[in-house]
N, CA, C and O atoms as a Tripos MOL2 file, in Angstrom:
@<TRIPOS>MOLECULE
protein
  176   175    44     0     0
PROTEIN
NO_CHARGES

@<TRIPOS>ATOM
      1 N         263.0010  -97.2960  -78.3400 N.3       1 MET1
      2 CA        263.8290  -96.7310  -77.2660 C.3       1 MET1
      3 C         265.1910  -96.3420  -77.8380 C.2       1 MET1
      4 O         265.8150  -97.1140  -78.5670 O.2       1 MET1
      5 N         265.6340  -95.1520  -77.5020 N.am      2 SER2
      6 CA        266.9190  -94.6840  -78.0150 C.3       2 SER2
      7 C         268.0700  -95.3710  -77.2890 C.2       2 SER2
      8 O         267.8880  -95.9750  -76.2310 O.2       2 SER2
      9 N         269.2340  -95.2680  -77.8690 N.am      3 ARG3
     10 CA        270.4250  -95.8790  -77.2660 C.3       3 ARG3
     11 C         270.7020  -95.2700  -75.8930 C.2       3 ARG3
     12 O         271.0970  -95.9750  -74.9640 O.2       3 ARG3
     13 N         270.4900  -93.9410  -75.7650 N.am      4 GLU4
     14 CA        270.7150  -93.2770  -74.4780 C.3       4 GLU4
     15 C         269.7450  -93.8010  -73.4230 C.2       4 GLU4
     16 O         270.1270  -94.0460  -72.2790 O.2       4 GLU4
     17 N         268.4800  -93.9700  -73.8230 N.am      5 GLN5
     18 CA        267.4850  -94.4720  -72.8770 C.3       5 GLN5
     19 C         267.8080  -95.9020  -72.4480 C.2       5 GLN5
     20 O         267.6440  -96.2600  -71.2820 O.2       5 GLN5
     21 N         268.2700  -96.7180  -73.3980 N.am      6 GLN6
     22 CA        268.6220  -98.1000  -73.0860 C.3       6 GLN6
     23 C         269.7830  -98.1410  -72.0980 C.2       6 GLN6
     24 O         269.7690  -98.9130  -71.1400 O.2       6 GLN6
     25 N         270.7930  -97.2970  -72.3430 N.am      7 ALA7
     26 CA        271.9520  -97.2420  -71.4510 C.3       7 ALA7
     27 C         271.5280  -96.7930  -70.0580 C.2       7 ALA7
     28 O         271.9960  -97.3320  -69.0540 O.2       7 ALA7
     29 N         270.6390  -95.8030  -70.0020 N.am      8 LEU8
     30 CA        270.1600  -95.3100  -68.7140 C.3       8 LEU8
     31 C         269.4090  -96.4020  -67.9660 C.2       8 LEU8
     32 O         269.5960  -96.5780  -66.7620 O.2       8 LEU8
     33 N         268.5610  -97.1340  -68.6810 N.am      9 LEU9
     34 CA        267.7890  -98.2010  -68.0590 C.3       9 LEU9
     35 C         268.7150  -99.2500  -67.4550 C.2       9 LEU9
     36 O         268.5090  -99.6900  -66.3240 O.2       9 LEU9
     37 N         269.7300  -99.6470  -68.2060 N.am     10 GLU10
     38 CA        270.6860 -100.6340  -67.7060 C.3      10 GLU10
     39 C         271.4260 -100.0950  -66.4860 C.2      10 GLU10
     40 O         271.6530 -100.8240  -65.5200 O.2      10 GLU10
     41 N         271.8060  -98.8060  -66.5300 N.am     11 MET11
     42 CA        272.4960  -98.1830  -65.4000 C.3      11 MET11
     43 C         271.6120  -98.1880  -64.1620 C.2      11 MET11
     44 O         272.0570  -98.5320  -63.0670 O.2      11 MET11
     45 N         270.3450  -97.7980  -64.3500 N.am     12 MET12
     46 CA        269.4260  -97.7520  -63.2150 C.3      12 MET12
     47 C         269.2360  -99.1320  -62.5990 C.2      12 MET12
     48 O         269.2020  -99.2710  -61.3760 O.2      12 MET12
     49 N         269.1110 -100.1550  -63.4470 N.am     13 GLN13
     50 CA        268.9220 -101.5110  -62.9420 C.3      13 GLN13
     51 C         270.1510 -101.9600  -62.1550 C.2      13 GLN13
     52 O         270.0260 -102.5970  -61.1090 O.2      13 GLN13
     53 N         271.3400 -101.6240  -62.6610 N.am     14 GLU14
     54 CA        272.5680 -102.0010  -61.9690 C.3      14 GLU14
     55 C         272.6880 -101.2640  -60.6420 C.2      14 GLU14
     56 O         273.0350 -101.8560  -59.6200 O.2      14 GLU14
     57 N         272.3970  -99.9650  -60.6700 N.am     15 VAL15
     58 CA        272.4390  -99.1660  -59.4440 C.3      15 VAL15
     59 C         271.4550  -99.7280  -58.4270 C.2      15 VAL15
     60 O         271.7820  -99.8580  -57.2470 O.2      15 VAL15
     61 N         270.2490 -100.0600  -58.8820 N.am     16 HIS16
     62 CA        269.2170 -100.5650  -57.9790 C.3      16 HIS16
     63 C         269.6560 -101.8770  -57.3400 C.2      16 HIS16
     64 O         269.4420 -102.0900  -56.1470 O.2      16 HIS16
     65 N         270.2630 -102.7480  -58.1220 N.am     17 SER17
     66 CA        270.6560 -104.0600  -57.6090 C.3      17 SER17
     67 C         271.7590 -103.9390  -56.5640 C.2      17 SER17
     68 O         271.8800 -104.7950  -55.6870 O.2      17 SER17
     69 N         272.5680 -102.8750  -56.6520 N.am     18 HIS18
     70 CA        273.6620 -102.6820  -55.6990 C.3      18 HIS18
     71 C         273.2920 -101.6880  -54.5970 C.2      18 HIS18
     72 O         274.0320 -101.5380  -53.6250 O.2      18 HIS18
     73 N         272.1560 -101.0120  -54.7430 N.am     19 GLY19
     74 CA        271.8610  -99.8660  -53.8890 C.3      19 GLY19
     75 C         270.9560 -100.1460  -52.7080 C.2      19 GLY19
     76 O         270.6630  -99.2330  -51.9350 O.2      19 GLY19
     77 N         270.5030 -101.3840  -52.5440 N.am     20 GLU20
     78 CA        269.5310 -101.6730  -51.4870 C.3      20 GLU20
     79 C         270.0530 -101.2600  -50.1100 C.2      20 GLU20
     80 O         269.3090 -100.6890  -49.3120 O.2      20 GLU20
     81 N         271.3140 -101.5410  -49.8300 N.am     21 GLN21
     82 CA        271.8850 -101.2360  -48.5200 C.3      21 GLN21
     83 C         272.6010  -99.8950  -48.5230 C.2      21 GLN21
     84 O         273.2290  -99.5260  -47.5320 O.2      21 GLN21
     85 N         272.5120  -99.1620  -49.6260 N.am     22 GLN22
     86 CA        273.2340  -97.8950  -49.7640 C.3      22 GLN22
     87 C         272.2730  -96.8210  -50.2590 C.2      22 GLN22
     88 O         272.4810  -96.2280  -51.3180 O.2      22 GLN22
     89 N         271.2310  -96.5790  -49.4920 N.am     23 GLU23
     90 CA        270.1490  -95.7040  -49.9550 C.3      23 GLU23
     91 C         270.6540  -94.2970  -50.2620 C.2      23 GLU23
     92 O         270.2560  -93.6980  -51.2610 O.2      23 GLU23
     93 N         271.5290  -93.7700  -49.4080 N.am     24 THR24
     94 CA        272.0330  -92.4130  -49.6110 C.3      24 THR24
     95 C         272.8550  -92.3320  -50.8850 C.2      24 THR24
     96 O         272.6830  -91.4100  -51.6820 O.2      24 THR24
     97 N         273.7500  -93.2960  -51.0780 N.am     25 ASP25
     98 CA        274.5720  -93.3170  -52.2860 C.3      25 ASP25
     99 C         273.6900  -93.4680  -53.5230 C.2      25 ASP25
    100 O         273.9470  -92.8420  -54.5520 O.2      25 ASP25
    101 N         272.6630  -94.2890  -53.4240 N.am     26 LEU26
    102 CA        271.7510  -94.5020  -54.5450 C.3      26 LEU26
    103 C         271.0760  -93.1870  -54.9290 C.2      26 LEU26
    104 O         271.0150  -92.8380  -56.1080 O.2      26 LEU26
    105 N         270.5730  -92.4650  -53.9430 N.am     27 ASN27
    106 CA        269.8980  -91.1980  -54.2240 C.3      27 ASN27
    107 C         270.8490  -90.1980  -54.8630 C.2      27 ASN27
    108 O         270.4750  -89.5000  -55.8050 O.2      27 ASN27
    109 N         272.0770  -90.1240  -54.3590 N.am     28 ALA28
    110 CA        273.0630  -89.2040  -54.9230 C.3      28 ALA28
    111 C         273.3940  -89.5840  -56.3570 C.2      28 ALA28
    112 O         273.5150  -88.7180  -57.2240 O.2      28 ALA28
    113 N         273.5390  -90.8770  -56.6040 N.am     29 LEU29
    114 CA        273.8830  -91.3370  -57.9460 C.3      29 LEU29
    115 C         272.7320  -91.0950  -58.9200 C.2      29 LEU29
    116 O         272.9610  -90.7120  -60.0670 O.2      29 LEU29
    117 N         271.5040  -91.3140  -58.4710 N.am     30 MET30
    118 CA        270.3520  -91.0730  -59.3350 C.3      30 MET30
    119 C         270.2660  -89.5940  -59.7090 C.2      30 MET30
    120 O         269.9300  -89.2540  -60.8440 O.2      30 MET30
    121 N         270.5710  -88.7130  -58.7470 N.am     31 THR31
    122 CA        270.5780  -87.2770  -59.0260 C.3      31 THR31
    123 C         271.6320  -86.9450  -60.0640 C.2      31 THR31
    124 O         271.3790  -86.1790  -60.9940 O.2      31 THR31
    125 N         272.8170  -87.5250  -59.9030 N.am     32 LEU32
    126 CA        273.9080  -87.2930  -60.8520 C.3      32 LEU32
    127 C         273.5270  -87.7690  -62.2500 C.2      32 LEU32
    128 O         273.7500  -87.0640  -63.2350 O.2      32 LEU32
    129 N         272.9520  -88.9630  -62.3320 N.am     33 ILE33
    130 CA        272.5290  -89.5110  -63.6260 C.3      33 ILE33
    131 C         271.4890  -88.5890  -64.2610 C.2      33 ILE33
    132 O         271.5650  -88.2960  -65.4540 O.2      33 ILE33
    133 N         270.5320  -88.1390  -63.4780 N.am     34 THR34
    134 CA        269.4720  -87.2780  -64.0010 C.3      34 THR34
    135 C         270.0500  -85.9800  -64.5420 C.2      34 THR34
    136 O         269.6570  -85.5220  -65.6150 O.2      34 THR34
    137 N         270.9850  -85.3850  -63.8020 N.am     35 GLU35
    138 CA        271.5970  -84.1300  -64.2370 C.3      35 GLU35
    139 C         272.3810  -84.3280  -65.5260 C.2      35 GLU35
    140 O         272.3330  -83.4860  -66.4230 O.2      35 GLU35
    141 N         273.1040  -85.4450  -65.6170 N.am     36 LYS36
    142 CA        273.9010  -85.6980  -66.8160 C.3      36 LYS36
    143 C         273.0120  -86.0330  -68.0090 C.2      36 LYS36
    144 O         273.3530  -85.7110  -69.1470 O.2      36 LYS36
    145 N         271.8800  -86.6750  -67.7550 N.am     37 LEU37
    146 CA        271.0230  -87.1120  -68.8520 C.3      37 LEU37
    147 C         270.1160  -85.9970  -69.3560 C.2      37 LEU37
    148 O         269.7140  -86.0150  -70.5190 O.2      37 LEU37
    149 N         269.7890  -85.0350  -68.5140 N.am     38 ALA38
    150 CA        268.8300  -83.9900  -68.8790 C.3      38 ALA38
    151 C         269.1330  -83.3440  -70.2340 C.2      38 ALA38
    152 O         268.2210  -83.2270  -71.0520 O.2      38 ALA38
    153 N         270.3690  -82.9210  -70.5090 N.am     39 PRO39
    154 CA        270.6540  -82.3150  -71.8220 C.3      39 PRO39
    155 C         270.4670  -83.3060  -72.9670 C.2      39 PRO39
    156 O         270.0970  -82.9080  -74.0720 O.2      39 PRO39
    157 N         270.7160  -84.5790  -72.7220 N.am     40 VAL40
    158 CA        270.5890  -85.6000  -73.7630 C.3      40 VAL40
    159 C         269.1200  -85.8060  -74.1250 C.2      40 VAL40
    160 O         268.7830  -85.9860  -75.2960 O.2      40 VAL40
    161 N         268.2570  -85.7790  -73.1260 N.am     41 MET41
    162 CA        266.8470  -86.0760  -73.3360 C.3      41 MET41
    163 C         266.1070  -84.9130  -73.9930 C.2      41 MET41
    164 O         265.0640  -85.1170  -74.6140 O.2      41 MET41
    165 N         266.6370  -83.6970  -73.8630 N.am     42 LYS42
    166 CA        265.9900  -82.5360  -74.4720 C.3      42 LYS42
    167 C         266.2230  -82.5410  -75.9740 C.2      42 LYS42
    168 O         267.3260  -82.8440  -76.4300 O.2      42 LYS42
    169 N         265.1990  -82.2100  -76.7440 N.am     43 PRO43
    170 CA        265.4040  -82.1000  -78.1950 C.3      43 PRO43
    171 C         266.3580  -80.9640  -78.5140 C.2      43 PRO43
    172 O         266.3400  -79.9160  -77.8690 O.2      43 PRO43
    173 N         267.1830  -81.1850  -79.5090 N.am     44 GLU44
    174 CA        268.1730  -80.1710  -79.8990 C.3      44 GLU44
    175 C         267.4610  -78.9310  -80.4300 C.2      44 GLU44
    176 O         268.1140  -77.9600  -80.8110 O.2      44 GLU44
@<TRIPOS>BOND
     1     1     2 1
     2     2     3 1
     3     3     4 2
     4     3     5 am
     5     5     6 1
     6     6     7 1
     7     7     8 2
     8     7     9 am
     9     9    10 1
    10    10    11 1
    11    11    12 2
    12    11    13 am
    13    13    14 1
    14    14    15 1
    15    15    16 2
    16    15    17 am
    17    17    18 1
    18    18    19 1
    19    19    20 2
    20    19    21 am
    21    21    22 1
    22    22    23 1
    23    23    24 2
    24    23    25 am
    25    25    26 1
    26    26    27 1
    27    27    28 2
    28    27    29 am
    29    29    30 1
    30    30    31 1
    31    31    32 2
    32    31    33 am
    33    33    34 1
    34    34    35 1
    35    35    36 2
    36    35    37 am
    37    37    38 1
    38    38    39 1
    39    39    40 2
    40    39    41 am
    41    41    42 1
    42    42    43 1
    43    43    44 2
    44    43    45 am
    45    45    46 1
    46    46    47 1
    47    47    48 2
    48    47    49 am
    49    49    50 1
    50    50    51 1
    51    51    52 2
    52    51    53 am
    53    53    54 1
    54    54    55 1
    55    55    56 2
    56    55    57 am
    57    57    58 1
    58    58    59 1
    59    59    60 2
    60    59    61 am
    61    61    62 1
    62    62    63 1
    63    63    64 2
    64    63    65 am
    65    65    66 1
    66    66    67 1
    67    67    68 2
    68    67    69 am
    69    69    70 1
    70    70    71 1
    71    71    72 2
    72    71    73 am
    73    73    74 1
    74    74    75 1
    75    75    76 2
    76    75    77 am
    77    77    78 1
    78    78    79 1
    79    79    80 2
    80    79    81 am
    81    81    82 1
    82    82    83 1
    83    83    84 2
    84    83    85 am
    85    85    86 1
    86    86    87 1
    87    87    88 2
    88    87    89 am
    89    89    90 1
    90    90    91 1
    91    91    92 2
    92    91    93 am
    93    93    94 1
    94    94    95 1
    95    95    96 2
    96    95    97 am
    97    97    98 1
    98    98    99 1
    99    99   100 2
   100    99   101 am
   101   101   102 1
   102   102   103 1
   103   103   104 2
   104   103   105 am
   105   105   106 1
   106   106   107 1
   107   107   108 2
   108   107   109 am
   109   109   110 1
   110   110   111 1
   111   111   112 2
   112   111   113 am
   113   113   114 1
   114   114   115 1
   115   115   116 2
   116   115   117 am
   117   117   118 1
   118   118   119 1
   119   119   120 2
   120   119   121 am
   121   121   122 1
   122   122   123 1
   123   123   124 2
   124   123   125 am
   125   125   126 1
   126   126   127 1
   127   127   128 2
   128   127   129 am
   129   129   130 1
   130   130   131 1
   131   131   132 2
   132   131   133 am
   133   133   134 1
   134   134   135 1
   135   135   136 2
   136   135   137 am
   137   137   138 1
   138   138   139 1
   139   139   140 2
   140   139   141 am
   141   141   142 1
   142   142   143 1
   143   143   144 2
   144   143   145 am
   145   145   146 1
   146   146   147 1
   147   147   148 2
   148   147   149 am
   149   149   150 1
   150   150   151 1
   151   151   152 2
   152   151   153 am
   153   153   154 1
   154   154   155 1
   155   155   156 2
   156   155   157 am
   157   157   158 1
   158   158   159 1
   159   159   160 2
   160   159   161 am
   161   161   162 1
   162   162   163 1
   163   163   164 2
   164   163   165 am
   165   165   166 1
   166   166   167 1
   167   167   168 2
   168   167   169 am
   169   169   170 1
   170   170   171 1
   171   171   172 2
   172   171   173 am
   173   173   174 1
   174   174   175 1
   175   175   176 2
@<TRIPOS>SUBSTRUCTURE
     1 MET1         2 RESIDUE 1 A MET
     2 SER2         6 RESIDUE 1 A SER
     3 ARG3        10 RESIDUE 1 A ARG
     4 GLU4        14 RESIDUE 1 A GLU
     5 GLN5        18 RESIDUE 1 A GLN
     6 GLN6        22 RESIDUE 1 A GLN
     7 ALA7        26 RESIDUE 1 A ALA
     8 LEU8        30 RESIDUE 1 A LEU
     9 LEU9        34 RESIDUE 1 A LEU
    10 GLU10       38 RESIDUE 1 A GLU
    11 MET11       42 RESIDUE 1 A MET
    12 MET12       46 RESIDUE 1 A MET
    13 GLN13       50 RESIDUE 1 A GLN
    14 GLU14       54 RESIDUE 1 A GLU
    15 VAL15       58 RESIDUE 1 A VAL
    16 HIS16       62 RESIDUE 1 A HIS
    17 SER17       66 RESIDUE 1 A SER
    18 HIS18       70 RESIDUE 1 A HIS
    19 GLY19       74 RESIDUE 1 A GLY
    20 GLU20       78 RESIDUE 1 A GLU
    21 GLN21       82 RESIDUE 1 A GLN
    22 GLN22       86 RESIDUE 1 A GLN
    23 GLU23       90 RESIDUE 1 A GLU
    24 THR24       94 RESIDUE 1 A THR
    25 ASP25       98 RESIDUE 1 A ASP
    26 LEU26      102 RESIDUE 1 A LEU
    27 ASN27      106 RESIDUE 1 A ASN
    28 ALA28      110 RESIDUE 1 A ALA
    29 LEU29      114 RESIDUE 1 A LEU
    30 MET30      118 RESIDUE 1 A MET
    31 THR31      122 RESIDUE 1 A THR
    32 LEU32      126 RESIDUE 1 A LEU
    33 ILE33      130 RESIDUE 1 A ILE
    34 THR34      134 RESIDUE 1 A THR
    35 GLU35      138 RESIDUE 1 A GLU
    36 LYS36      142 RESIDUE 1 A LYS
    37 LEU37      146 RESIDUE 1 A LEU
    38 ALA38      150 RESIDUE 1 A ALA
    39 PRO39      154 RESIDUE 1 A PRO
    40 VAL40      158 RESIDUE 1 A VAL
    41 MET41      162 RESIDUE 1 A MET
    42 LYS42      166 RESIDUE 1 A LYS
    43 PRO43      170 RESIDUE 1 A PRO
    44 GLU44      174 RESIDUE 1 A GLU
Protein backbone atom coordinates (compact mmCIF):
# COMPACT_ATOMS: atom_id res chain seq x y z
CA MET A 1 0.00 0.00 0.00
CA SER A 2 1.36 3.40 -0.95
CA ARG A 3 1.77 6.23 1.53
CA GLU A 4 -1.10 8.12 -0.16
CA GLN A 5 -3.40 5.11 0.14
CA GLN A 6 -2.48 4.66 3.80
CA ALA A 7 -3.19 8.33 4.53
CA LEU A 8 -6.52 8.08 2.72
CA LEU A 9 -7.49 4.98 4.66
CA GLU A 10 -6.74 6.69 7.97
CA MET A 11 -8.69 9.77 6.85
CA MET A 12 -11.69 7.67 5.85
CA GLN A 13 -11.67 5.81 9.16
CA GLU A 14 -11.52 9.09 11.09
CA VAL A 15 -14.28 10.64 8.98
CA HIS A 16 -16.42 7.53 9.45
CA SER A 17 -15.98 7.53 13.22
CA HIS A 18 -17.11 11.17 13.41
CA GLY A 19 -19.65 11.06 10.59
CA GLU A 20 -22.40 8.80 11.93
CA GLN A 21 -24.61 11.72 12.98
CA GLN A 22 -23.42 13.96 10.14
CA GLU A 23 -24.35 12.03 7.02
CA THR A 24 -24.51 15.08 4.75
CA ASP A 25 -21.15 16.40 5.90
CA LEU A 26 -19.66 12.92 5.52
CA ASN A 27 -20.86 12.63 1.92
CA ALA A 28 -19.52 16.09 1.06
CA LEU A 29 -16.17 15.33 2.66
CA MET A 30 -15.87 11.97 0.89
CA THR A 31 -16.53 13.73 -2.43
CA LEU A 32 -13.85 16.30 -1.64
CA ILE A 33 -11.35 13.59 -0.68
CA THR A 34 -12.10 11.65 -3.87
CA GLU A 35 -11.63 14.73 -6.05
CA LYS A 36 -8.34 15.61 -4.35
CA LEU A 37 -7.06 12.04 -4.50
CA ALA A 38 -8.00 11.30 -8.12
CA PRO A 39 -4.87 12.94 -9.63
CA VAL A 40 -2.67 11.17 -7.06
CA MET A 41 -4.08 7.74 -7.85
CA LYS A 42 -3.64 8.11 -11.62
CA PRO A 43 -0.31 6.94 -13.00
CA GLU A 44 1.88 9.80 -14.16
